[in-house]
N, C-alpha and C positions, 0 to 999 in steps of 0.2 A: 128688763127682759127676763134677767135670771129670777127676779122675785115673782112674775107671773107664772113661772113655770114650776114653782117650788112645791105647790100644793099636789099638782098632777105627778110630779116625779116622785114626791114622797109617797103617794098611794102606790106607785109601781114598785118602789123599791123595797116597800114592806113584804112585797110577795117574793122577793129574791133573798139569797144567802148574803150573809155579809164577809164572806171569805170567797178568795179566788186563787188559783194556781197561775204563776207566771212562768213562762218557759225562759230558760237561761239565754236562748238564741234570740230574745227579744230585748235582752238588757245590754247596755253599752257600758262596758267597764272603762272608768277613768282612773288612770294612775299617776297623774300629774296635776299641779296647781294651775294649770293653764286655763285661760278663758275658752269657753266653747261657744263658737261664733256662728250665728245664723243657721242652725237645724230649722228644718220645717217639719213640725209633728205632723204625721198622717194617720189615717184610720187604722186601728188595731182591733183585736178580738176582745180586748179588755173594757168592759163597760159598768162594772160594780166596784171599782175603787173608791173607798170612802175614807173620810177624816173621822176622828173619834168624836168631833163636836158636831158632826152632820150626817144625816141619813140620806143626803143626796149625792150620788156618785159623780165622779168626774166623767167627762165624756170620752168616748175611745179615740179622740184626736189627741194622742199624747205621745212622749217619748220617754223611756226609763234610762236612768243612769244609776251606776252602782260604783260606790267608792270605799276604800279601805283606809284606816288611820294608821300611820307608821309610827307617828308621834305627836306630841301637842296634847291640849285639854280642851280647845274650844273649836267649833267648826260652824260655819256659816256660809250662806251663799246669797246671790242675788239674781233674780230672772228679770232681764230688761228686754220688753218686746221691741221689735224694730220699728213698728208703726203702734198707733193707739189701738192695740187689739187687747181683749179681755183674755188674760191668762191666769190659771189657777195652779196649785201643785199641792203634792201629798209627799211626806217622807216617812219612812220606817226605819229605826234603829235595830240593827241585827235582825233583820226579818227572816222568816221562814217562807221562802218563795213558793214551797209548794202548798202553803195554806196560808195566804196572806190576809190577815185581818185589817181593821181599821187602822189607819195611819196615826202615828202619835205626834205628827205636826202636819199643818196644812193651812191654806188660805183659799176661800172661795168668795172673797169679797167682790163687790161691784165697783169696778173703776169708772162706770159711767156716773155713779153717784159721788165718789170720792175724788175723781179726777187724777187718782195716782195708779199708774199701770204696773208698777214694779212690784214684785212679791218676792218671798224668799224668807231665809233666816237671818236675823239681824242681832249683831252683838249689843245693841241699845234697846232691844226689847226685854225687859227683866222678867216677865211673868207669862204673858199671853202665848200659848202654844198653838191655838187653832182660831180661825176666823171663820164665821158662818157664811152662807152665800146670801148676803145682804149689804145693806149700805152701812149697817151697825159697825161701829169701831170699838172693840173691846180692849185693844191694846194701846199703846202710845203711837204706834206708826202704822198707817193704813197699808194693808198688804202683807206686813211683816210679822213674824211670829218669833219667838224666843230660839236661841241658837241652841246646839247641842253641847253638853259637856261629854267629852270623848277621852277614851285612853286607847293605847296602841292596840290594834287588833280588832277594834270595833268596825262594822260595816253599815253603810247607809244606802238605802235605796230611794232614790228620787225620781217622782213622776211628775213632769211637766206637761200641763193640760192646757190646750188651746180651747178655751170655752167657746169663743167667738167662732162663727162660720167663716169669718174673713180669713184668708190664707196670709200668714205672715210668720217670719221667723224671730229668732230671739238670740240674746247673749247670755250665757251662764258664766258667773264669776264666783270665785270661792274666796272666803275671809276666815279670820281666826288664825290661831297659832298652830292648828293641825297641819301636819304634813302627810301628803297622801302616800300610800305604798306605791313607789316607782322604781323598786329594785330591779324589776325585770326590764332590762334595756336591751336594744338591738345589738347583736353579737357578731363577731367575726372569728371564724376559726381558719387556721393556716396548717397546711400539711406540706412537706417538701417533697416534690417529685424526684426523689434520687435515682431512681431507674430510668428517668428520663422517657417514659412511656407517655407522657401527656395526660396522666390521670392518677387520681388516688381515691381510696375508699374511706369515708367517714361513718364511725360508728354513732348513729343518732341516739342510741340508748345513753352512751355516755355524756352526750350533750344535754339530754333531757335530765338526767342525774344531776348535772351541774345547775340546770335551771331550778330544780327542786331543792337546792340547798337552803334557799330562803324560806321554803315551806314545804316539807315533804309530802303534804296532802295534795299539792297540785297535781292536776293531770295534764300531761304534755304530749300533744300529737304534732306531727310535722306534715306540711302540705307543699305541693309545687307552686300554689299560686296564693296570693293574698286573699283574694274573695273566698277561696275554699277555706282558709284559716279562720276567716272572720264569721264563718257559719258554725255555730256552736254544734249543730246536728250532723255537719259532714263527716263521711266515713272514709273518703278517698285518701286515706294517710300514706306516706311514703314508708317503704321497708326501712328496718333499723340500719341496714348495710347500703349506704347510698354512695354512688360514684360521682365524683366531681372532676372537671376538666380543666387543663391550663387554658384552653382556647375559649372557654366560657367564663373565666374570672370577671367579677365575683359571681360564683355558682349561688344565686340567691333562692332560698328555701324560707318557709315561714312557720314559726312554732306557735301553735294555739295552747295557751295555758288557761286551763278553767279551774275553778275553785271547787272545793269538794262538793258545794251545792250545785254544781253544774254551771254556775254563772261564769261567763267568759272573763277571765282576769286581764288577759293582754294577748294580743298577737305580736309576736316578736320577729323581726326580719333576721334572719340567720344567713351571713354570707360565708360559704365555704369557699376558701381561697386555696388553690393548688399552686403553690410557689414553685418556680422554675429553679431547678438546680443546674449548675454548670455542667456541659457535657465535657467530662475529662476522659480524654483517650489514654493518657498516660499519666498513672499515678506516682510514677517516679521518672525522672529525666536527669540528663547529665548536661552540666554546663563546663565546657572546657575553655581555658584561657591559657595564652602562651606567656611563660616566664620568661622573657627575653633576657632579663639581666640575672636570671638563675638565683634569685634572693629567696625562693620559697613562698612568697606571697604576690598576689597580683590584685589589682582593683577590678572588681566584677561589677557590671550592670545588671542586677537581678531583673530589672524590668524589660531587659531584651528578651527574657523568656516567654513575656506575655503572648506574644502572636502565636507561638508554638503551643502554649497551654490553651488559648482561646479558640484556635482553630476556626477563626472567622466569627466567633461571637463578639457582639459589641457591647454588651450590657453587664460586664463582669466586674468585680472590683477585687483587687489584689492587696493582700497584706503579708508582709515577709517576717518571719521569726527565726530565732536561733534554736528553739527548741519545739518539740511536737506539742507538748501540754500547752504552752502559750498559744500556739496556732489553734487548738481545739477549744481553749477558753475565750478566744477572741479578746483578749486583754490588751492593754496598751503598751505591753513590752515589745513593740515592733522594732524592726531595724529601721533606724532613723533615716540613713541615706542609701536607699537600695540601689540608687544609680552609681554609687562609688563606694562599694562595699570591699573593703580591703580584706583578703583572707587567704589562708593557705588550704590545703586539701581538708574539706569538711562537708557536711550536710546541713542544709537550711531547709525551712518548711514555708510554703506559700498557701495562704488560705485564700481560696477563690470562691466568690459568693455573687449573687445577684441581689441587689439591694440589702446587701449585709446579711442575706438569709440563705439557709440551705446550703452552707458552705462544704465544699471538698478541700482536702488537704493534698497538696503535691510535694513530694520529696524532691530536693534538687542537690545532686552531689556535685559540688565545686570540685573541678579536677585542673590540675596545673600540667601543662604540657611544656616540654623544653623543645626549643627550635632546633634545626639541624645545625650541624658543625661544618662551616664550608672552609676548605683548605685553601681554596683560591676564590676570590671574588672579581677578578677580571683575568680573562684568558684571551690570548691570540690564537686564532685559528686560522691556519694558512693552507690554501690549496691552489692547484694550479687551474687556469682557466679551462673551460670545456669548449672544444671546437672554435677557438678564435672569437668567442662571443664576449669576452670579458666578463664572462659570468662562470660560476661553479656551482655544483651541486653539493650542498654541505650536510654531513649527518651530525646535526647538532647534539643529538644524544651521545655521540661518541666522545664529547667532553666531560660527561657526567662524572667519570672516574676520576678526573683531575679536580672537578669542583667539590666533590663530597667524599671522595676516598672510599668508593663502593659502600657507603652506609645503607643499611636495609630500610625498607618501608619509606623511602623518599619518593616524591612525586615532583616531576619536572614539567613545567610548562613554559612555553617560549613565545615571546612578544617582540613586536618590532618597535615598540617605544617603553620608556621606563614607567610611565604613568600607567599604562595599561597593565604592565606587570605587577606593579605595587597594588593595584586595585583589583587584580584577577579579573579583568574585563573579558568579554566574550569573544572579542576578536583576537584570539590567540592565533600562533602558527600551527596549522592543522596538520602538516605534513613535515615534522622536524627531522625525519630521517632522509628526507630528499627535498631540501629547502635550497631553491635556485636563487643565487643572489650575486651582485657585484660586491666590492669591498663596501662594508658597512658595519654598523654595531646592532647587535640584538641582545635581548635581555631574557634570562631564564629565571622563572619563580620556582624556588625550591621549598617543597614543604614536606612535612611528615603526614603522609596519607591525607593531603589536601590542607593541613593546619600549620599554623605558625610559620609562615613562608618567609624566606629571605630571598634577596634578589642578587644575581651575579651577572656580570657582563661579558659578552663574547664578541671580540673585534674580529669580525670576518675580513680575511685579506685574500684577494684574488691575485696571483701571480701570473704574468703573461707568459704563454708558450712560445717557443721558437716558431717563426713563420716558415713552416717548411711547405714546398709546393706540392709534395705528395709523400706517402709513407712507403712506397714501394717503386723501385726503378729497375728496369733492365739495363745492364752494361754490357753490350755485345761488341766482341772483336772476332772478325773472320778467322776462322781457323784453317789457314791456307794449307798447312801441311796434314791437315786432317788427323792430329795425334791426340785431339781432345784437350790439349792444354794451350793456355795463352797467358801473356804477362799484362797485368791490369794496373793503370795508375788510378788508385782510389780517389785521391784527394782532387783529380780532375773533375769529380762529380759534385764537389762541396757548392760550387757556384749554380749548379743546376737544382740540388736539393734545397738551399736556401738563398732566397733572392738578396736578402741583406745579411751579411755575416757579422755585422756589429755586435759584439758581446757574446758571440756563438763560439762554443767549444765542441770540437768533432773528436769522438774516440770511436775506434774501429775493433770489432770482436768477430771471432769465428763462428760463436754460436750465440744464441738468442738468451740463454741464461746468464752467460758472463755480461753480456750487455744490460740486461735488467738488473744485474746485482752491482753493476758498475765496478766490475773485477780488474784487478791489475793486469790481467793476460790480455792486454791489447795487441793489435797487429802493428808491428814497428815499421816494416818495409812497405809502408802504404803507397809509395810511388811506383815500386816495381814488384808487386804481389802476384806471383806466378800460382796458377791454380787451373784445375778443371772446372767443369761446371759447378757451380756452388753459390751459396748466398752467405754474404757477410752483413753484419749488422752495425750500423752507425748510430751511437748514442750522441744526441745533440742536446745541448742544454743552453739556456740564456741565463746569464749571471749565475751559472751554477745552480739553477733551479729549473724545475718543469721539464725533466727529459723526456725527449721523444725519441722513438726508436723507428729507424728507418731501415728497410730491408734493401739490400743492393744485390740484386742477382747478376752474377758473373756469368757470362755466357760465351764460351769459345764457340762462335757462330757458325752455324749453316743454316740453309734455308729450312723452313718447317716443312717445305714440300720435299718429297722424295722422289728419286727417279723412277720413271714408270714407262711402259711401252703401250701403244695402242695403234690401231689401223683405221684408215678411212676407206670404206667399201667402194668398189668400183661403181656400185650403183649410185654413189654420191658424186661421182665425176660427172663432168659435162663432156659429151661426145663431140670431138672434133675429128677431122680428117686424118690427122696424123697422130692422135691418142686422147686420152682423157686428162682433162684439166680439174685440179682439186684446190678447193678452199682449204688451206692448211689450219686456218682458226678453227675448223670444226673439231679438230682433235683437243681444243684447250678445255672443255668441259670435262673430259675423261682424264685429261693429264693433271689438271688443278686440283682435283680430288675435293671439290667443294670450297676451296679457297678463293678469294677474289683475285681476279686478274690484275686489278690495279696495284697490287702489292709487288708486282714483279715488273721488270724490263723484260720483254720476250722478243727472242729473235730466232731465225730459222737457218739451217745450213745443211748442205749437201754431204759436207765431211765432218766426223766427229771432232777431229782435231781443230777445225775451224771454228767449230761451237765452243770449244774450251778456250780458244784464244779470242774469240769473238771477231774473227776475220771472214770476210767474203759472206755476208749474211745474204739470203735470198731477198730480193726486192719485190718480186711479183708472186708473194706467197699465198696470195688469195686466188691466184689463177695459175698454179704450178703444173706444168705439162709432163705427162708420163707417157711414153709412146707405147701403143698397142703391143701386147704380148711381153711387156717387160714388168719387172718388180723394182722398187725402189725405196731407200730408208731415208727420212728426213730427220734431222737432229735440231731439237729445240732447246735454247738454253734460257733458263729461268733465273734472273738475277735480282736479289732483293736490295733494299736501301743501304745495306751494309757492304755491298759488293760481292756477298756470298751467292753462289750459283750451283745449279744442277742441270744435268743433261738428261732429257727424255727423249723417246724415239717414236717417229710415226712410220708404220708400213704402209706402202701405197702398191696396188697392183692394177694394171691397166688390161682389161679385156673387152672386147665388144660386146654389146647386149645380145643375149639370147633371143632370136625370134624365129619363127616357124611360118612359112608361107602356107597358103591354103593347100589342103591335101584332097586330090582327086582319086578314088580307089575304084578301079574298074573290075575288081573281082567281087564276086557275090559273098565275101567275108567282112567282118568288121575291121576298122582301122585300129592298129595297136599304137598308142602314145610312146615316143621314145622317152628314155630318163633323162632329166635335165640336171645341170650342174649345181653345186651347193648354192644356196640362197634364192633358187627359183623353184616355182610350184605352178601345177595346174589347178584352176577352179572353174566351175561351171557357171559362176557369174562374175561380174567385175568387183574390184575393191579387195579381193583376196579374203583374209580373215576378217576384215572390217564389214564385208558385204555380206549379201544373204545366200550365196553360193557355197558348193561343198568342194573341199579339196580333193582332187583325183590323185591316187597314188599310181604312178606308172609301173610299178613293180607288182601291183595287184591285177590280174588278168580281168578279174569280174568287173573292175571299175575303169580300167584303162583301155578296153575294147570299145571302140566307138562304132555304134550301128547309125546308118542312115545318116542324114544332115545334121551336124552338130557344130555350135560355136564354142570353142574352148578358149579360156583366157590364161595367159602366162602373167604371174604375178611374182615380183622380187622385191625383197626388203633387206636392208643392210642388217637389221636386227628385229626382234619381236618373238617369233616362235624359236624355241631352243634349238632346233636342227637348222636353224638358218643363220645361226651365229657362230663363228670362230672363237671358242672360249679362250684360247691362248692369245687372240688379237682382238679383243673386243672393239667393236666400232664405237667411234666418237659419238655419233648421233645417227637417227634413222633416216634413211633415203629410200624412196619407193620407185619402182620401175613397173610398168604394166603394158602388155599388148595382148593381141588375140589373133586367131586364125580359124578358117572353116574347114571341116571335113566333109567331103562329098563322096557317100558310097552309091554303087550302082543300084538302080531301082529293081531289086529282086521281087518275084512274084510269090504269093503266098499259095502253097498247094492246095489244089481243090478237092483233093480227095485223098483215101489211104485204102490199101487192100490188105488188112490184117489177117493174113492166111498163113503166116510163117514161111514165106518162100524167100525171105530176106530182102524184098523189094516193096518200098512203101508200106512196111509193116506199121510204122508209126508217123506221127505228124510231125515233121522235122521244122522247126522254126527258128534255127540258131541264128540266121543273119538279122533277126528283127529285134533283138534285144528285149524279149517279152518279159514282163514282170507279173502278168495275171491274165488267165485264161478262163472263160465262161463258155459252155456250149449248151444250146437249147434244142428241143426237138421241135417238130413242125408245129406242135400246139403251142409253143412258148415256154415249155416246162423245162426248167434248168435239170441237165441230166449230168454235168461234169464241170468240176471247178477246180483250179490249181493256182496257187499263189506262190511266188517266189521267183526264182531264176529259170524260167522255164526254156527247155532245149527241144525233147522228143519224147515227153512223159506220156502222151496220150496215144493210145492205139485201139481207140473204139471201146473203151469199156466205160461204165457209169462212175460216179464218184465212189460208189461202193464196191466197184471192181467186177459188176456183172457186165457181161458182153452186151453190147447194144445192138439192135437189129439194124441191117443194111437200110440205106436211106439217106435222105438230105437232112442236114443239121445246120444250125446258125451259130455263129461264134461272135465273141466281143473280146477284144485283146487290148491290155494296156501295155504300151512299149516305150522305150526310152524315148521315142520321137512323137509319142501321142497316141490317140486310141484309133484302132482299125476294127471294122466289122464286115462280115460276108458269110458265105456258105461253105460247106465242105461237105464231101459225100463218102459214105462207108460202103465199100464194094468188096465183098470177100470172095 
């Protein structure tokens, strides 16, 4: 097929130029001796590439490769089609791609004629450099031409042409001793994120300069994607100052390396890696250890500082050095056993890194602390029990001065068991100043500001108190002679104060201070101690421990009740034919003055002497008879449980009740109420001051004059209103008496007229008998002409309210009186 087309193609080709420019973007740079497997040539714009032995160009279904020689002297290659497909090739040594002439090597033989489909440069072809497009074989090996003699720096352009229209790939393999220039390898660049902000800036100019150290003529650009980097004409390059992030490691970018002629040399993958640096919050720390034996050295576990330094970071490596330069150099002069590093006061250096990169140095000051000096490691702390509970409230801190002799900067913590104290566990005693406990052992952890602790033992001992029945007693003896002095047997109260006297010691003192201080000034005559009213103090101890002080109040006794006097009002008596009967117990409330009657034995007597001797007591004291018109005194004896007594008095007066029969007044004048005895009063309504009526004062004529028919109430109370009570003899309680009577006045007639002519007869309208409180007079047309309010007697003499004389004639009136409303007519006749 290739022969048939030769003539036609030759004619056409004579019409074209023998040169063509090749774009670098269409050339694939090869920088290693690897096989290139199975590319598939595609249609290109190049259709006039020729060999030096033929005027027939390669077809445009081709692929271009470019290699550089780094070392060696011979270069060859073989193109092996994947299937039986016709492939040709052409090569140029050190070509000018802007004006590419005929190739100096090539083969366009016909494999259909020779049956050989492989083509290329062979080390076994001694002379032939070009094969024509035919079945004629001018060399030794069909499809193969002579290899290149090369030297470092030579470049070769290879055009692999698929002449056949059948699509199929091929394999390109290299031979000879030539080594291709593959210096430009993928690279990785690291920076440490020392400021821990998660990013660092890379200067891509510096990376480009490093790439160009192999050939300063290279043109290097950087791209974010590999696709753009493989595009020889791409312009979207990265700026020279490029930021990479720890979160994106590796931050991959791509370097496009072009030769001076514009041919792509290589696309390099550049990994920009921002290495994390440890986050170190403290660049200098202190490691304190306790020198319990005070030798000046201790064993430090340097690794115990790692959690503090790491602060939660889990990917750190630690190395320990005795000097800073070794730590910075990261040499092998590390501390061999950091867990057991014996040292005195000094500084060590800790190199902290992530993957042994980006290290930071931490200085660690090793400090020796001496433990507290304990004067006592076991103390007995003894207290008396509290309120017979077999418990006491201990102030554990009060023993600190004995344990550590008031050393400063010591910290004490208290525990209920030794293990907790030694391990400084959380369940310490939270209230050491008020720790309630029975007898037991507790432990105190003593440290210097919480460090270098030692443990001391506190044996808590609770001593029993004497079992007293009370801490205060009243010792009363009746002062029969009332001189205020009595003789007391103090020891007689010991069996009362303490129920079980076994092991008990009693001491008696005249004042509290001596008792508290256990003074030698004790009371010696305890069985016959003569005193006025006072308090002595008994110091009571059990086995000479836990003193309890008891106050013994010595009382030359009299009753707490004082003698007094009261009366029972006659109103409280029950009326009988021969006199009033009184319930004498009515007087107790007044005489007891708030005390309970159950405290006393109470009896009643006619004679005071009998009351003192408790002879001839009244038996019928709840219904005691006093004859009418007589007064009597009853004597009341109040005796307490100690036999002490007082005499009080009850005054009784027997009078009949005040009553007034109905009164009939035949005169045309008001009835005048008589004055009543003390405790009695008149009222207009029943129930006296507790009712709705008004009290009538018989000494006030304006209220004690009774007009017309009136019902009058007599009210009496044994107490209540101040003028009804005898202040010198107050009533024991209140009793009430009430009665009533009616006043009947003659039915006087209201005058029917007046003659105000100054003759002294009927000059005014006199209404004195009627108890008028309001007068209104109207003329014949119903118009009010006169009005008067108040205690009317005879104020109207025929005038108007304004004082003008009214004309003669008949007038109508309306009156308000004490007995109701009256209406009628009256005539003026002058």
